[in-house]
N, C-alpha and C positions, 0 to 999 in steps of 0.2 A: 631652181629650188623646187623639190617636190612639195606639193601642198595637199590639202585635204583629199581631193579626188584620187590623186596618185597614191597617197599613203593608204587610203582606204582600199584601193585596188591591190596594193602590195600585201596588206593585211589579209585580204580575202584569198590571195594566192597562197600565202603561208598557211592559212587555215585549211586550205585544200591539200597542200603537198607536205606540210611539216607537222601539223597536228596529228598526234597518234604515233609519231616516230620518237625515238629516244636520241638524245644528244650523245654522240660518240666522243666528240672533243670540241672545245672552243678555245681558240688561240688568238691573242692580240698581237698585231704587228706594229701598230702605232700606239705606243704607251700613253700618249697624251689623250687619246680618244676615250680611254677607260677612266671614268670619273669616280668609281667606287672601288674599295679594296676589301670590304667586308659585307656580305660573304665573298670569298674569292671566286674568280671566274672559273677555276677548276672544279668548283662544287657543282657546276652544271652537268658535268659528265655523268652519264648513266641515268639521268632524269628524263622522263617522258614529257614531251610537250603536249599539254592537255587543252590549251586554248590560245587563240591569237586575238588581241584586242587593239583598238586604236584610241589614243587619247590626243585629240588635236592632231599634231604632226608627229607624235611619238608612236612607235610600234612596240607592242608589249607581248612577248611570248611567255606564257605561264608554263614553267617547267616544274610541275608538281610542287608548287609552293614557292619556288624561286622564280623571279621574273627577270628575263633578259629584255631590257628596254633600250631602244635606241632612237636617236633623232638624227636624220640625215643632213640637216642644216642646208647651207647654200649649195654645196657642190658634192654632196654625198649621194650614193646610190647603192642598191642591193643587186648583186649579180648572182643569179640562181644557177646551180649546176645539177644536172641529173646524176653526174659522177664528179665529185669534187677532185680537182687535181691533187696528185700525191706529192708534187714538188713542195719543198719547204718554203715558207714565207720568210724573206729577209727583211727585218725591220729597217725602214727608211729607204728601201730599194724599189718599192712598188707603191701604187696607190691603195693597196689593200690595208685596211685598218683592223678588220676582224674576220676570222674564218670560222664558220660553224659547220662541222661534219656530222651528219646523222647516221643512224645505225644501218641504213640501207645503202650507204655510200653517197647519197645526195647531200645537198646542203647549199650554203651561200657564203659569199664574201660581202662585207660592207666596204665600199671603196670611196675615196674622196680625191677629187682632182684639185689642182691648183696649189698655191703655197699657203693660203690662209686656211688653216685647219680648224674646223669647228664641229665636225661630226662628234657625237657624244654617245657613249655606251655605258649602261648601268646594269649592275646585278643587285637586286633588292628583294626584300621579302614583301614589300608593299609599294606599288608604283607611286603612291601619295608621298613617299619619302623623298621623291625627286622634286626639287623646287620648281622646275619648269612645268611639271605635271600638276603640282599642287596649286599653282596660280592660274591655271587655265579657266577661261570663261566658259559659257555654255556652248555646246556643239550646235551650230546653226542648222544642221541637217536632222537633228533629233526630232522624233515624232511629237514630243511634248514641248518643243520650243515654239511658242505661239506668237501671233502678231502682237498681242498685249505685252508679252515678255520683251519683244524687240523694241516696241515703242517706249517701254519703261527704261530700257538701257540708253536710248537716244535722248530721252528727256533731260533738259538742262545741261547737256554737254556742249560746251562752246568749243568744239573740236572739229577740224575738217574731217569730212566723212571718209575720205580715202585712208587717213591714218587710223581712224577708229576701226574700220573694217579689218585692218592688218594687226591690230593690237590683240595679242593672244590671250590677255587677261579679260578681254571683252568678248571676242568671238574666237573660239578655238579652231584653228586649222586654216583660216583664210590668210593668204599671203599677198604678195605684190601682184602676181599674175591674175589671180581670180578676183581680186578687188577691182582691177581694171575692167575685167569682163562683166562683173556685176554692175558696175556704174554705167558701163556702156549700154547694157540691157535696160537699165532703169532710166537711161537718158538723163543722167545727173552729173553735174560738175564734180570732179574730185575735190574741189575747194569749197563745196557747200558745207555750211556749218550744221552739225547734227541738230542742235537746239532750235534752229530756225526752220526746220522742215515741217510742213503742214501735215495733217493726218493723211491726205491722199498720197503725198510724197513718201511718207513713212510706209504706208501699205504697199505702194509700188516697189519701193526698195526691198522690203521684206520678201515679196514674191519673186523679185529679180534675183535675190541672193539664194533663196531656196531652189528656184528653178535652175539657175546656172550651175549650182553645185550638184544637184540631182542628175542633170543631163550629163555633166562631166563624169560623174561616178559611173553612170550607166555605160558611157562610151569607153571608160578605162577598164571596167570589170571584165574578167575573163582573159585579159591579155597577159602575156609573159612580161616579166620585169623589163626585158630588153626592148620591148615594143612601146613602153609607156611614154617615153620622152617624145618620140616622134608623134605619137597619138595626141599628146597634149598640144604640141606646137601646131599641128594641122587643124585643130578646132578653135584656135584663138581668133577672135574677131578684131581686136585692137592690140592686145599685149604682144610686144615683140615685133610689131608690124609698122614701125615708124616709116613714113614715106609711101606706104602702100595705100590702096584704095579701101575705104570703109565699105564693107559688103552691104551695109544697110542703106546709106545715102549717097555714096560715091565720092565724098570728100576725102581729103588726104589725112591719114592718121598722123597725129603730132605727138611730140615727146617733151616731157619735162625732166630735166636732169638735176639731181641732187648730188651731194658729196659721195654717197655710197650706193645710190640706186637711181633708177629711172622709172617713169611710168608713162603709159600711152593713153590717148583719148581721141575722140573724134569731135572737132569743134562744132560741126553742124548738129550732130546728135546730142551733144552734151552741154555746150556752153554758148548756145545762141550764135554760133559762127565766130566767136571771139577767141583768139589764141590765149592761153593761160600764161601768166608771168612765169618766166624761167630764170632761176637765179644765175645760171651761167650766161644766158643771153643778156640779162640785166647788167651783169658785171662788164660784159664786153661793150655795152652801149654807153658806159659812163665816160 
């Protein structure tokens, strides 16, 4: 799933190569992906893209007052073309959900792999009309997001810190992968309760979050969309590295499995050497 650093890199790429160009056409191939009907998608044709913004994990192309906003979800991606293929898209016959062609022949497809489709596309006059955008919490990379703001969010929340970091209404843009990386950098258990963190722990986690995301953004920026997935994987310390060696301490990276997701951590770095309870393992041991 693309998260804040990759979405920011995609936004910057579109800012460089799409802003200033006019939309020649926009066509949807996966009808379920288009979540709005007014204004119609066809109203984008002929409009100049004047800006590209990011709202959490949403990308927002401002087309002279109409906003093409999309969320890539778990298995979506943006495929950029210097010359968009002229072949017609057949609904249901390819992973393409949306194709946008620009006036110079360049453009992009939004694609989604797998059978569980959750990629979402919106055409709106104001991005705040989109419920997912309206509910977003603060952007943790924003220059004005302070340690005091972070501490206030954590105060009195008897919630495991792993889930809190992933909650888009709390921190916009952080997902499963980077919450693993942030907690590893902070040397903190994913099961730690936010309300029980002391001032030093809160400050350490704040700087780990900001630092991890800023480094990831710097590493992703300037790369083409087709390079971003491999770039993300190559820089992970624990996420997606179950059974491999922790690059910090040499312990083996472990995994906790839930119904629809997994997360990874290092016992030595984060939990005092103790494996975390795993619902799947617990069930097998009964």
